[in-house]
N, CA, C and O atoms as a GROMACS GRO file, in nm:
protein
  652
    1MET      N    1   5.496  10.137   8.161
    1MET     CA    2   5.390  10.326   8.074
    1MET      C    3   5.510  10.391   8.163
    1MET      O    4   5.587  10.389   8.258
    2PRO      N    5   5.437  10.470   8.006
    2PRO     CA    6   5.476  10.599   7.968
    2PRO      C    7   5.472  10.662   8.080
    2PRO      O    8   5.405  10.592   8.156
    3HIS      N    9   5.520  10.790   8.152
    3HIS     CA   10   5.450  10.873   8.303
    3HIS      C   11   5.362  11.001   8.168
    3HIS      O   12   5.361  11.029   8.048
    4SER      N   13   5.331  11.019   8.233
    4SER     CA   14   5.243  11.096   8.136
    4SER      C   15   5.274  11.271   8.111
    4SER      O   16   5.222  11.344   8.027
    5THR      N   17   5.359  11.298   8.198
    5THR     CA   18   5.474  11.467   8.232
    5THR      C   19   5.544  11.431   8.127
    5THR      O   20   5.589  11.504   8.039
    6TYR      N   21   5.556  11.290   8.140
    6TYR     CA   22   5.775  11.258   8.092
    6TYR      C   23   5.749  11.177   8.029
    6TYR      O   24   5.799  11.073   8.073
    7PRO      N   25   5.664  11.156   7.895
    7PRO     CA   26   5.706  10.966   7.843
    7PRO      C   27   5.753  10.932   7.826
    7PRO      O   28   5.750  10.809   7.816
    8LYS      N   29   5.899  11.040   7.790
    8LYS     CA   30   6.091  10.944   7.767
    8LYS      C   31   6.162  10.933   7.838
    8LYS      O   32   6.283  10.923   7.815
    9LEU      N   33   6.080  10.933   8.007
    9LEU     CA   34   6.163  10.895   8.077
    9LEU      C   35   6.228  10.808   8.109
    9LEU      O   36   6.351  10.798   8.114
   10LEU      N   37   6.105  10.699   8.147
   10LEU     CA   38   6.168  10.556   8.154
   10LEU      C   39   6.181  10.527   7.994
   10LEU      O   40   6.150  10.410   7.970
   11GLU      N   41   6.205  10.576   7.916
   11GLU     CA   42   6.290  10.480   7.814
   11GLU      C   43   6.399  10.456   7.790
   11GLU      O   44   6.473  10.520   7.863
   12PRO      N   45   6.467  10.372   7.700
   12PRO     CA   46   6.630  10.314   7.734
   12PRO      C   47   6.695  10.512   7.661
   12PRO      O   48   6.619  10.600   7.619
   13LEU      N   49   6.806  10.518   7.667
   13LEU     CA   50   6.881  10.639   7.575
   13LEU      C   51   6.996  10.521   7.537
   13LEU      O   52   7.030  10.412   7.584
   14ASP      N   53   7.045  10.630   7.397
   14ASP     CA   54   7.115  10.537   7.367
   14ASP      C   55   7.229  10.675   7.301
   14ASP      O   56   7.216  10.755   7.208
   15LEU      N   57   7.372  10.642   7.435
   15LEU     CA   58   7.484  10.752   7.418
   15LEU      C   59   7.542  10.765   7.313
   15LEU      O   60   7.550  10.883   7.277
   16GLY      N   61   7.612  10.647   7.205
   16GLY     CA   62   7.626  10.611   7.129
   16GLY      C   63   7.795  10.507   7.189
   16GLY      O   64   7.877  10.441   7.126
   17PHE      N   65   7.783  10.532   7.296
   17PHE     CA   66   7.963  10.407   7.386
   17PHE      C   67   7.897  10.363   7.472
   17PHE      O   68   7.964  10.308   7.560
   18THR      N   69   7.726  10.364   7.496
   18THR     CA   70   7.683  10.334   7.568
   18THR      C   71   7.519  10.287   7.554
   18THR      O   72   7.479  10.287   7.438
   19ARG      N   73   7.415  10.246   7.663
   19ARG     CA   74   7.336  10.227   7.639
   19ARG      C   75   7.255  10.268   7.810
   19ARG      O   76   7.295  10.209   7.910
   20LEU      N   77   7.169  10.349   7.816
   20LEU     CA   78   7.180  10.370   7.981
   20LEU      C   79   6.986  10.287   7.983
   20LEU      O   80   6.888  10.343   7.935
   21LYS      N   81   6.985  10.189   8.032
   21LYS     CA   82   6.795  10.146   8.078
   21LYS      C   83   6.689  10.251   8.095
   21LYS      O   84   6.580  10.194   8.101
   22ASN      N   85   6.678  10.361   8.104
   22ASN     CA   86   6.570  10.476   8.153
   22ASN      C   87   6.701  10.579   8.112
   22ASN      O   88   6.815  10.544   8.081
   23ARG      N   89   6.645  10.720   8.123
   23ARG     CA   90   6.660  10.828   8.187
   23ARG      C   91   6.643  10.905   8.323
   23ARG      O   92   6.636  11.018   8.370
   24VAL      N   93   6.637  10.732   8.364
   24VAL     CA   94   6.698  10.825   8.546
   24VAL      C   95   6.802  10.867   8.598
   24VAL      O   96   6.871  10.766   8.585
   25LEU      N   97   6.866  10.941   8.648
   25LEU     CA   98   7.017  11.001   8.702
   25LEU      C   99   6.989  11.049   8.802
   25LEU      O  100   6.887  11.116   8.820
   26MET      N  101   7.135  11.009   8.950
   26MET     CA  102   7.106  10.962   9.028
   26MET      C  103   7.263  11.059   9.053
   26MET      O  104   7.377  11.013   9.045
   27GLY      N  105   7.229  11.183   9.080
   27GLY     CA  106   7.354  11.264   9.043
   27GLY      C  107   7.448  11.263   9.205
   27GLY      O  108   7.404  11.231   9.315
   28SER      N  109   7.541  11.296   9.182
   28SER     CA  110   7.656  11.328   9.279
   28SER      C  111   7.601  11.357   9.406
   28SER      O  112   7.524  11.449   9.434
   29MET      N  113   7.651  11.260   9.489
   29MET     CA  114   7.654  11.298   9.652
   29MET      C  115   7.735  11.295   9.769
   29MET      O  116   7.674  11.199   9.816
   30HIS      N  117   7.806  11.315   9.840
   30HIS     CA  118   7.853  11.298   9.923
   30HIS      C  119   7.771  11.184  10.015
   30HIS      O  120   7.674  11.237  10.070
   31THR      N  121   7.784  11.034  10.048
   31THR     CA  122   7.750  10.970  10.112
   31THR      C  123   7.800  10.933  10.248
   31THR      O  124   7.728  10.880  10.333
   32GLY      N  125   7.940  10.966  10.266
   32GLY     CA  126   7.986  10.932  10.397
   32GLY      C  127   8.051  10.791  10.437
   32GLY      O  128   8.134  10.747  10.517
   33LEU      N  129   7.959  10.742  10.329
   33LEU     CA  130   8.088  10.587  10.353
   33LEU      C  131   8.185  10.556  10.294
   33LEU      O  132   8.225  10.440  10.302
   34GLU      N  133   8.288  10.702  10.173
   34GLU     CA  134   8.356  10.689  10.172
   34GLU      C  135   8.495  10.692  10.243
   34GLU      O  136   8.597  10.663  10.180
   35GLU      N  137   8.497  10.730  10.379
   35GLU     CA  138   8.563  10.740  10.464
   35GLU      C  139   8.558  10.618  10.555
   35GLU      O  140   8.632  10.630  10.652
   36ALA      N  141   8.476  10.479  10.550
   36ALA     CA  142   8.430  10.376  10.661
   36ALA      C  143   8.536  10.291  10.565
   36ALA      O  144   8.599  10.269  10.462
   37ALA      N  145   8.493  10.265  10.704
   37ALA     CA  146   8.658  10.119  10.670
   37ALA      C  147   8.557   9.972  10.555
   37ALA      O  148   8.584   9.926  10.444
   38ASP      N  149   8.446   9.944  10.650
   38ASP     CA  150   8.399   9.896  10.465
   38ASP      C  151   8.328   9.962  10.415
   38ASP      O  152   8.205   9.959  10.407
   39GLY      N  153   8.417  10.043  10.369
   39GLY     CA  154   8.307  10.145  10.247
   39GLY      C  155   8.276  10.118  10.143
   39GLY      O  156   8.162  10.134  10.101
   40TYR      N  157   8.380  10.066  10.070
   40TYR     CA  158   8.391  10.012   9.958
   40TYR      C  159   8.242   9.858   9.944
   40TYR      O  160   8.172   9.835   9.845
   41GLU      N  161   8.241   9.792  10.067
   41GLU     CA  162   8.148   9.695  10.049
   41GLU      C  163   7.997   9.775  10.075
   41GLU      O  164   7.904   9.726  10.011
   42ARG      N  165   7.967   9.881  10.152
   42ARG     CA  166   7.888   9.953  10.246
   42ARG      C  167   7.811  10.087  10.106
   42ARG      O  168   7.705  10.147  10.124
   43MET      N  169   7.890  10.100   9.996
   43MET     CA  170   7.936  10.120   9.887
   43MET      C  171   7.835  10.049   9.785
   43MET      O  172   7.721  10.088   9.759
   44ALA      N  173   7.908   9.924   9.725
   44ALA     CA  174   7.829   9.886   9.690
   44ALA      C  175   7.689   9.806   9.709
   44ALA      O  176   7.623   9.766   9.612
   45ALA      N  177   7.660   9.792   9.810
   45ALA     CA  178   7.509   9.784   9.887
   45ALA      C  179   7.417   9.924   9.881
   45ALA      O  180   7.294   9.931   9.884
   46TYR      N  181   7.508  10.024   9.870
   46TYR     CA  182   7.435  10.160   9.885
   46TYR      C  183   7.392  10.180   9.707
   46TYR      O  184   7.278  10.200   9.666
   47PHE      N  185   7.483  10.171   9.646
   47PHE     CA  186   7.415  10.164   9.504
   47PHE      C  187   7.350  10.124   9.415
   47PHE      O  188   7.267  10.174   9.339
   48GLY      N  189   7.424   9.956   9.438
   48GLY     CA  190   7.316   9.843   9.368
   48GLY      C  191   7.198   9.848   9.459
   48GLY      O  192   7.167   9.738   9.505
   49GLU      N  193   7.135   9.933   9.490
   49GLU     CA  194   6.984   9.932   9.580
   49GLU      C  195   6.939  10.047   9.502
   49GLU      O  196   6.820  10.067   9.475
   50ARG      N  197   7.031  10.116   9.469
   50ARG     CA  198   6.953  10.262   9.358
   50ARG      C  199   6.922  10.185   9.249
   50ARG      O  200   6.806  10.187   9.207
   51ALA      N  201   7.068  10.068   9.157
   51ALA     CA  202   7.064  10.037   9.069
   51ALA      C  203   6.950   9.937   9.020
   51ALA      O  204   6.914   9.920   8.904
   52LYS      N  205   6.898   9.872   9.141
   52LYS     CA  206   6.786   9.806   9.105
   52LYS      C  207   6.650   9.846   9.154
   52LYS      O  208   6.563   9.759   9.145
   53GLY      N  209   6.622   9.943   9.195
   53GLY     CA  210   6.542  10.049   9.244
   53GLY      C  211   6.460  10.138   9.073
   53GLY      O  212   6.349  10.185   9.049
   54GLY      N  213   6.562  10.126   9.008
   54GLY     CA  214   6.546  10.138   8.884
   54GLY      C  215   6.634  10.271   8.799
   54GLY      O  216   6.616  10.316   8.686
   55VAL      N  217   6.776  10.327   8.947
   55VAL     CA  218   6.803  10.462   8.826
   55VAL      C  219   6.903  10.380   8.717
   55VAL      O  220   6.967  10.276   8.730
   56GLY      N  221   6.887  10.475   8.602
   56GLY     CA  222   6.955  10.415   8.445
   56GLY      C  223   7.096  10.478   8.506
   56GLY      O  224   7.164  10.384   8.547
   57LEU      N  225   7.150  10.581   8.523
   57LEU     CA  226   7.297  10.618   8.578
   57LEU      C  227   7.293  10.722   8.700
   57LEU      O  228   7.233  10.821   8.742
   58ILE      N  229   7.450  10.590   8.743
   58ILE     CA  230   7.447  10.676   8.912
   58ILE      C  231   7.642  10.757   8.869
   58ILE      O  232   7.750  10.734   8.814
   59VAL      N  233   7.557  10.863   8.955
   59VAL     CA  234   7.743  10.973   8.975
   59VAL      C  235   7.814  10.864   9.134
   59VAL      O  236   7.743  10.806   9.215
   60THR      N  237   7.900  10.866   9.134
   60THR     CA  238   7.944  10.883   9.315
   60THR      C  239   7.985  10.971   9.335
   60THR      O  240   8.023  11.055   9.253
   61GLY      N  241   7.989  10.976   9.440
   61GLY     CA  242   8.043  11.184   9.507
   61GLY      C  243   8.194  11.106   9.456
   61GLY      O  244   8.230  10.996   9.415
   62GLY      N  245   8.241  11.214   9.479
   62GLY     CA  246   8.380  11.238   9.529
   62GLY      C  247   8.501  11.161   9.554
   62GLY      O  248   8.562  11.150   9.660
   63ILE      N  249   8.517  11.127   9.480
   63ILE     CA  250   8.708  11.054   9.423
   63ILE      C  251   8.807  11.071   9.454
   63ILE      O  252   8.848  11.044   9.341
   64GLY      N  253   8.938  11.104   9.532
   64GLY     CA  254   9.042  11.098   9.503
   64GLY      C  255   9.143  11.062   9.409
   64GLY      O  256   9.196  10.952   9.415
   65PRO      N  257   9.180  11.166   9.302
   65PRO     CA  258   9.247  11.069   9.172
   65PRO      C  259   9.414  11.021   9.277
   65PRO      O  260   9.506  10.962   9.220
   66ASN      N  261   9.423  11.057   9.412
   66ASN     CA  262   9.563  11.047   9.486
   66ASN      C  263   9.487  11.113   9.594
   66ASN      O  264   9.400  11.197   9.615
   67THR      N  265   9.602  10.992   9.679
   67THR     CA  266   9.610  11.065   9.884
   67THR      C  267   9.593  11.202   9.860
   67THR      O  268   9.502  11.271   9.905
   68GLU      N  269   9.703  11.242   9.774
   68GLU     CA  270   9.716  11.437   9.769
   68GLU      C  271   9.594  11.457   9.814
   68GLU      O  272   9.578  11.454   9.936
   69GLY      N  273   9.492  11.480   9.735
   69GLY     CA  274   9.398  11.528   9.652
   69GLY      C  275   9.252  11.477   9.727
   69GLY      O  276   9.144  11.483   9.668
   70GLY      N  277   9.265  11.429   9.858
   70GLY     CA  278   9.112  11.355   9.910
   70GLY      C  279   9.089  11.444  10.001
   70GLY      O  280   9.162  11.530  10.050
   71THR      N  281   8.942  11.407  10.027
   71THR     CA  282   8.853  11.516  10.112
   71THR      C  283   8.895  11.500  10.286
   71THR      O  284   8.900  11.596  10.362
   72HIS      N  285   8.920  11.373  10.322
   72HIS     CA  286   8.923  11.328  10.484
   72HIS      C  287   9.047  11.208  10.477
   72HIS      O  288   9.078  11.160  10.368
   73PRO      N  289   9.096  11.175  10.568
   73PRO     CA  290   9.182  11.081  10.582
   73PRO      C  291   9.186  10.999  10.537
   73PRO      O  292   9.286  10.973  10.471
   74ASN      N  293   9.079  10.907  10.544
   74ASN     CA  294   9.086  10.778  10.533
   74ASN      C  295   8.948  10.765  10.367
   74ASN      O  296   8.870  10.674  10.342
   75THR      N  297   8.970  10.894  10.290
   75THR     CA  298   8.901  10.864  10.160
   75THR      C  299   8.939  10.761  10.119
   75THR      O  300   9.038  10.693  10.143
   76LYS      N  301   8.808  10.746  10.016
   76LYS     CA  302   8.823  10.596   9.886
   76LYS      C  303   8.909  10.704   9.800
   76LYS      O  304   8.886  10.824   9.815
   77LYS      N  305   8.990  10.666   9.728
   77LYS     CA  306   9.068  10.741   9.599
   77LYS      C  307   9.088  10.563   9.509
   77LYS      O  308   9.056  10.446   9.530
   78LEU      N  309   9.180  10.666   9.377
   78LEU     CA  310   9.214  10.568   9.312
   78LEU      C  311   9.369  10.565   9.188
   78LEU      O  312   9.414  10.583   9.074
   79GLU      N  313   9.390  10.526   9.330
   79GLU     CA  314   9.568  10.528   9.306
   79GLU      C  315   9.646  10.387   9.282
   79GLU      O  316   9.733  10.355   9.200
   80THR      N  317   9.565  10.302   9.406
   80THR     CA  318   9.622  10.137   9.325
   80THR      C  319   9.550  10.063   9.303
   80THR      O  320   9.432  10.095   9.304
   81ASP      N  321   9.587   9.931   9.272
   81ASP     CA  322   9.509   9.802   9.232
   81ASP      C  323   9.451   9.756   9.308
   81ASP      O  324   9.364   9.674   9.282
   82GLU      N  325   9.477   9.791   9.412
   82GLU     CA  326   9.378   9.769   9.565
   82GLU      C  327   9.237   9.888   9.508
   82GLU      O  328   9.127   9.844   9.475
   83ASP      N  329   9.266  10.008   9.508
   83ASP     CA  330   9.190  10.062   9.554
   83ASP      C  331   9.026  10.060   9.355
   83ASP      O  332   8.909  10.098   9.347
   84VAL      N  333   9.118   9.998   9.255
   84VAL     CA  334   9.092   9.951   9.193
   84VAL      C  335   8.942   9.836   9.220
   84VAL      O  336   8.821   9.858   9.215
   85ALA      N  337   9.014   9.726   9.245
   85ALA     CA  338   8.946   9.579   9.331
   85ALA      C  339   8.830   9.655   9.391
   85ALA      O  340   8.716   9.619   9.360
   86GLY      N  341   8.853   9.795   9.507
   86GLY     CA  342   8.715   9.826   9.591
   86GLY      C  343   8.645   9.890   9.528
   86GLY      O  344   8.531   9.874   9.570
   87HIS      N  345   8.647  10.004   9.392
   87HIS     CA  346   8.533  10.043   9.336
   87HIS      C  347   8.520   9.938   9.237
   87HIS      O  348   8.431   9.962   9.156
   88LYS      N  349   8.595   9.806   9.215
   88LYS     CA  350   8.510   9.747   9.094
   88LYS      C  351   8.394   9.624   9.173
   88LYS      O  352   8.340   9.536   9.106
   89MET      N  353   8.378   9.638   9.284
   89MET     CA  354   8.289   9.541   9.387
   89MET      C  355   8.189   9.693   9.359
   89MET      O  356   8.072   9.665   9.332
   90ILE      N  357   8.200   9.744   9.360
   90ILE     CA  358   8.095   9.879   9.374
   90ILE      C  359   8.025   9.873   9.219
   90ILE      O  360   7.903   9.889   9.216
   91THR      N  361   8.099   9.849   9.082
   91THR     CA  362   8.025   9.853   8.970
   91THR      C  363   7.949   9.772   8.905
   91THR      O  364   7.858   9.785   8.823
   92ASP      N  365   8.061   9.594   9.014
   92ASP     CA  366   7.989   9.515   8.982
   92ASP      C  367   7.770   9.484   9.037
   92ASP      O  368   7.661   9.445   8.995
   93ALA      N  369   7.849   9.542   9.162
   93ALA     CA  370   7.652   9.593   9.192
   93ALA      C  371   7.587   9.639   9.139
   93ALA      O  372   7.480   9.580   9.127
   94VAL      N  373   7.598   9.756   9.079
   94VAL     CA  374   7.519   9.832   9.038
   94VAL      C  375   7.489   9.732   8.810
   94VAL      O  376   7.392   9.704   8.739
   95HIS      N  377   7.611   9.724   8.800
   95HIS     CA  378   7.582   9.654   8.641
   95HIS      C  379   7.511   9.539   8.629
   95HIS      O  380   7.456   9.505   8.525
   96GLU      N  381   7.511   9.454   8.771
   96GLU     CA  382   7.404   9.359   8.827
   96GLU      C  383   7.298   9.338   8.822
   96GLU      O  384   7.246   9.227   8.830
   97HIS      N  385   7.221   9.487   8.803
   97HIS     CA  386   7.034   9.524   8.767
   97HIS      C  387   7.126   9.596   8.701
   97HIS      O  388   7.212   9.638   8.779
   98ASP      N  389   7.146   9.633   8.575
   98ASP     CA  390   7.191   9.648   8.452
   98ASP      C  391   7.189   9.866   8.497
   98ASP      O  392   7.138   9.957   8.432
   99GLY      N  393   7.220   9.868   8.548
   99GLY     CA  394   7.278   9.996   8.591
   99GLY      C  395   7.402  10.071   8.549
   99GLY      O  396   7.451  10.001   8.460
  100LYS      N  397   7.448  10.134   8.560
  100LYS     CA  398   7.566  10.239   8.475
  100LYS      C  399   7.603  10.286   8.642
  100LYS      O  400   7.545  10.288   8.751
  101ILE      N  401   7.766  10.326   8.575
  101ILE     CA  402   7.803  10.401   8.706
  101ILE      C  403   7.893  10.473   8.638
  101ILE      O  404   7.948  10.436   8.534
  102CYS      N  405   7.916  10.615   8.718
  102CYS     CA  406   8.032  10.658   8.654
  102CYS      C  407   8.089  10.796   8.810
  102CYS      O  408   8.035  10.872   8.890
  103MET      N  409   8.222  10.753   8.773
  103MET     CA  410   8.289  10.796   8.885
  103MET      C  411   8.306  10.950   8.894
  103MET      O  412   8.322  11.011   8.788
  104GLN      N  413   8.303  11.019   9.009
  104GLN     CA  414   8.307  11.154   9.020
  104GLN      C  415   8.443  11.173   9.049
  104GLN      O  416   8.464  11.194   9.168
  105ILE      N  417   8.593  11.174   8.937
  105ILE     CA  418   8.700  11.211   8.990
  105ILE      C  419   8.718  11.365   9.085
  105ILE      O  420   8.663  11.463   9.035
  106LEU      N  421   8.789  11.384   9.210
  106LEU     CA  422   8.732  11.484   9.220
  106LEU      C  423   8.912  11.572   9.340
  106LEU      O  424   8.938  11.587   9.460
  107HIS      N  425   8.964  11.592   9.244
  107HIS     CA  426   9.104  11.614   9.333
  107HIS      C  427   9.078  11.815   9.409
  107HIS      O  428   9.082  11.914   9.337
  108THR      N  429   9.056  11.818   9.543
  108THR     CA  430   9.036  11.899   9.586
  108THR      C  431   9.100  12.046   9.696
  108THR      O  432   9.068  12.116   9.793
  109GLY      N  433   9.209  12.023   9.592
  109GLY     CA  434   9.319  12.125   9.578
  109GLY      C  435   9.341  12.137   9.695
  109GLY      O  436   9.363  12.039   9.767
  110ARG      N  437   9.338  12.298   9.750
  110ARG     CA  438   9.370  12.337   9.852
  110ARG      C  439   9.232  12.322   9.955
  110ARG      O  440   9.190  12.399  10.042
  111TYR      N  441   9.199  12.239   9.923
  111TYR     CA  442   9.084  12.197  10.075
  111TYR      C  443   9.099  12.046  10.100
  111TYR      O  444   9.006  11.979  10.143
  112ALA      N  445   9.228  11.993  10.070
  112ALA     CA  446   9.214  11.858  10.025
  112ALA      C  447   9.340  11.858  10.217
  112ALA      O  448   9.423  11.931  10.269
  113TYR      N  449   9.267  11.717  10.249
  113TYR     CA  450   9.329  11.657  10.359
  113TYR      C  451   9.439  11.599  10.365
  113TYR      O  452   9.447  11.476  10.358
  114TYR      N  453   9.545  11.679  10.381
  114TYR     CA  454   9.659  11.579  10.371
  114TYR      C  455   9.798  11.570  10.433
  114TYR      O  456   9.908  11.594  10.384
  115ARG      N  457   9.762  11.527  10.558
  115ARG     CA  458   9.883  11.497  10.580
  115ARG      C  459  10.049  11.507  10.604
  115ARG      O  460  10.125  11.559  10.686
  116ILE      N  461  10.060  11.427  10.485
  116ILE     CA  462  10.222  11.401  10.488
  116ILE      C  463  10.300  11.509  10.415
  116ILE      O  464  10.421  11.531  10.418
  117ARG      N  465  10.228  11.556  10.364
  117ARG     CA  466  10.273  11.688  10.318
  117ARG      C  467  10.192  11.862  10.235
  117ARG      O  468  10.073  11.837  10.216
  118SER      N  469  10.206  11.928  10.215
  118SER     CA  470  10.057  11.976  10.224
  118SER      C  471  10.033  11.992  10.112
  118SER      O  472  10.125  11.992  10.031
  119PRO      N  473   9.900  12.011  10.072
  119PRO     CA  474   9.788  12.000   9.949
  119PRO      C  475   9.940  12.096   9.895
  119PRO      O  476  10.044  12.144   9.939
  120LEU      N  477   9.849  12.079   9.750
  120LEU     CA  478   9.925  12.174   9.582
  120LEU      C  479   9.733  12.327   9.624
  120LEU      O  480   9.631  12.323   9.693
  121ARG      N  481   9.795  12.420   9.534
  121ARG     CA  482   9.719  12.473   9.548
  121ARG      C  483   9.762  12.566   9.458
  121ARG      O  484   9.877  12.538   9.424
  122ARG      N  485   9.718  12.670   9.402
  122ARG     CA  486   9.761  12.786   9.296
  122ARG      C  487   9.753  12.928   9.369
  122ARG      O  488   9.746  13.030   9.300
  123SER      N  489   9.755  12.936   9.518
  123SER     CA  490   9.780  13.067   9.594
  123SER      C  491   9.884  13.014   9.706
  123SER      O  492   9.953  12.913   9.695
  124SER      N  493   9.881  13.116   9.834
  124SER     CA  494   9.901  13.129   9.917
  124SER      C  495   9.808  13.142  10.022
  124SER      O  496   9.854  13.162  10.134
  125LEU      N  497   9.684  13.135  10.006
  125LEU     CA  498   9.560  13.169  10.061
  125LEU      C  499   9.525  13.033  10.122
  125LEU      O  500   9.510  12.932  10.054
  126ARG      N  501   9.512  13.039  10.258
  126ARG     CA  502   9.462  12.896  10.341
  126ARG      C  503   9.328  12.886  10.356
  126ARG      O  504   9.235  12.966  10.359
  127SER      N  505   9.341  12.765  10.366
  127SER     CA  506   9.145  12.678  10.316
  127SER      C  507   9.069  12.711  10.467
  127SER      O  508   9.122  12.707  10.578
  128THR      N  509   8.937  12.742  10.436
  128THR     CA  510   8.888  12.855  10.567
  128THR      C  511   8.798  12.703  10.630
  128THR      O  512   8.780  12.643  10.736
  129LEU      N  513   8.764  12.694  10.496
  129LEU     CA  514   8.679  12.539  10.603
  129LEU      C  515   8.711  12.411  10.683
  129LEU      O  516   8.800  12.330  10.657
  130LEU      N  517   8.634  12.409  10.771
  130LEU     CA  518   8.680  12.290  10.879
  130LEU      C  519   8.652  12.146  10.874
  130LEU      O  520   8.540  12.099  10.853
  131HIS      N  521   8.777  12.064  10.898
  131HIS     CA  522   8.737  11.919  10.897
  131HIS      C  523   8.668  11.897  10.942
  131HIS      O  524   8.625  11.975  11.028
  132PRO      N  525   8.586  11.734  10.907
  132PRO     CA  526   8.510  11.663  11.002
  132PRO      C  527   8.632  11.572  11.130
  132PRO      O  528   8.707  11.478  11.104
  133GLY      N  529   8.616  11.639  11.255
  133GLY     CA  530   8.681  11.547  11.355
  133GLY      C  531   8.828  11.671  11.364
  133GLY      O  532   8.939  11.618  11.374
  134LEU      N  533   8.825  11.788  11.361
  134LEU     CA  534   8.962  11.878  11.376
  134LEU      C  535   8.830  12.007  11.482
  134LEU      O  536   8.722  12.060  11.453
  135SER      N  537   8.906  12.009  11.587
  135SER     CA  538   8.772  12.153  11.660
  135SER      C  539   8.904  12.280  11.595
  135SER      O  540   8.904  12.381  11.666
  136MET      N  541   8.970  12.283  11.521
  136MET     CA  542   9.027  12.406  11.432
  136MET      C  543   8.996  12.405  11.285
  136MET      O  544   8.927  12.316  11.236
  137LYS      N  545   9.067  12.542  11.187
  137LYS     CA  546   9.040  12.559  11.142
  137LYS      C  547   9.151  12.450  11.020
  137LYS      O  548   9.224  12.389  11.098
  138GLN      N  549   9.180  12.415  10.907
  138GLN     CA  550   9.233  12.312  10.844
  138GLN      C  551   9.412  12.364  10.978
  138GLN      O  552   9.448  12.466  11.037
  139GLU      N  553   9.455  12.246  10.966
  139GLU     CA  554   9.594  12.262  11.072
  139GLU      C  555   9.695  12.303  11.036
  139GLU      O  556   9.783  12.362  11.099
  140PHE      N  557   9.686  12.251  10.850
  140PHE     CA  558   9.842  12.269  10.831
  140PHE      C  559   9.852  12.369  10.670
  140PHE      O  560   9.733  12.392  10.649
  141THR      N  561   9.922  12.427  10.565
  141THR     CA  562   9.897  12.498  10.507
  141THR      C  563   9.916  12.431  10.403
  141THR      O  564   9.958  12.317  10.383
  142SER      N  565   9.864  12.552  10.308
  142SER     CA  566   9.894  12.436  10.166
  142SER      C  567  10.021  12.574  10.072
  142SER      O  568  10.050  12.693  10.089
  143ARG      N  569  10.066  12.447   9.959
  143ARG     CA  570  10.195  12.454   9.881
  143ARG      C  571  10.116  12.576   9.782
  143ARG      O  572   9.997  12.606   9.779
  144SER      N  573  10.210  12.623   9.720
  144SER     CA  574  10.113  12.721   9.645
  144SER      C  575  10.245  12.659   9.522
  144SER      O  576  10.368  12.657   9.524
  145MET      N  577  10.097  12.599   9.384
  145MET     CA  578  10.171  12.635   9.262
  145MET      C  579  10.334  12.648   9.189
  145MET      O  580  10.373  12.762   9.214
  146THR      N  581  10.424  12.584   9.121
  146THR     CA  582  10.534  12.690   9.092
  146THR      C  583  10.475  12.620   8.902
  146THR      O  584  10.373  12.573   8.852
  147LEU      N  585  10.629  12.660   8.856
  147LEU     CA  586  10.589  12.644   8.680
  147LEU      C  587  10.658  12.490   8.735
  147LEU      O  588  10.654  12.418   8.635
  148SER      N  589  10.714  12.417   8.844
  148SER     CA  590  10.809  12.313   8.784
  148SER      C  591  10.654  12.204   8.790
  148SER      O  592  10.629  12.101   8.728
  149SER      N  593  10.554  12.297   8.919
  149SER     CA  594  10.447  12.159   8.989
  149SER      C  595  10.378  12.160   8.888
  149SER      O  596  10.326  12.053   8.858
  150LEU      N  597  10.361  12.236   8.832
  150LEU     CA  598  10.268  12.204   8.708
  150LEU      C  599  10.283  12.111   8.572
  150LEU      O  600  10.185  12.068   8.512
  151ARG      N  601  10.452  12.082   8.526
  151ARG     CA  602  10.456  12.041   8.508
  151ARG      C  603  10.398  11.845   8.498
  151ARG      O  604  10.413  11.767   8.404
  152TYR      N  605  10.341  11.826   8.618
  152TYR     CA  606  10.335  11.673   8.646
  152TYR      C  607  10.179  11.672   8.649
  152TYR      O  608  10.105  11.583   8.608
  153ARG      N  609  10.145  11.790   8.707
  153ARG     CA  610  10.004  11.790   8.775
  153ARG      C  611   9.882  11.743   8.658
  153ARG      O  612   9.814  11.642   8.680
  154PRO      N  613   9.866  11.810   8.556
  154PRO     CA  614   9.770  11.702   8.450
  154PRO      C  615   9.808  11.584   8.420
  154PRO      O  616   9.736  11.542   8.329
  155ARG      N  617   9.902  11.492   8.459
  155ARG     CA  618   9.931  11.353   8.450
  155ARG      C  619   9.804  11.273   8.553
  155ARG      O  620   9.732  11.173   8.559
  156LYS      N  621   9.822  11.341   8.592
  156LYS     CA  622   9.784  11.273   8.782
  156LYS      C  623   9.659  11.211   8.772
  156LYS      O  624   9.643  11.090   8.790
  157PRO      N  625   9.492  11.357   8.720
  157PRO     CA  626   9.359  11.290   8.709
  157PRO      C  627   9.368  11.201   8.582
  157PRO      O  628   9.306  11.096   8.569
  158ALA      N  629   9.473  11.269   8.468
  158ALA     CA  630   9.505  11.172   8.362
  158ALA      C  631   9.511  11.002   8.402
  158ALA      O  632   9.443  10.913   8.352
  159MET      N  633   9.587  10.994   8.480
  159MET     CA  634   9.628  10.846   8.468
  159MET      C  635   9.530  10.805   8.562
  159MET      O  636   9.527  10.682   8.555
  160THR      N  637   9.462  10.837   8.632
  160THR     CA  638   9.371  10.808   8.758
  160THR      C  639   9.262  10.744   8.649
  160THR      O  640   9.246  10.622   8.638
  161ALA      N  641   9.190  10.840   8.572
  161ALA     CA  642   9.085  10.760   8.490
  161ALA      C  643   9.124  10.680   8.391
  161ALA      O  644   9.030  10.643   8.321
  162LEU      N  645   9.251  10.633   8.353
  162LEU     CA  646   9.304  10.589   8.254
  162LEU      C  647   9.304  10.396   8.340
  162LEU      O  648   9.345  10.300   8.276
  163ARG      N  649   9.242  10.382   8.506
  163ARG     CA  650   9.287  10.266   8.606
  163ARG      C  651   9.129  10.252   8.580
  163ARG      O  652   9.065  10.162   8.635
   0.00000   0.00000   0.00000
């Protein structure tokens, strides 16, 4: 039955390349499951429940294109075939209920939590954000971008999107 104020809300929406069962969108938010050891399973259950409840399109929280761009030490990313398999578990749970899901690919730049090598950023300014679990400001500094570092940068997110 159509909603009196928003009569088209529950109608399907044809986007040309895909069709949504309705116009209900769950926007991107950080759930904290992205860092959990069993995060893929828990995100699959979480997002699957939302699709079962009727959400037409779900946008995930930020998923790093690689380790260097991650938000936390154990955050989920999309860098390896193993990562792809974990995310497939999530999409399968959503598709089971005729929902669609869109991954927000998020490289956090100077706010990245990366201990192996300093994160790349556009300037030499240090991040002022606190990371959960750290008692002080980010305890590592970032590297400023150079012309040579920019040559390969655009390919990383593009390769992530192709996975």
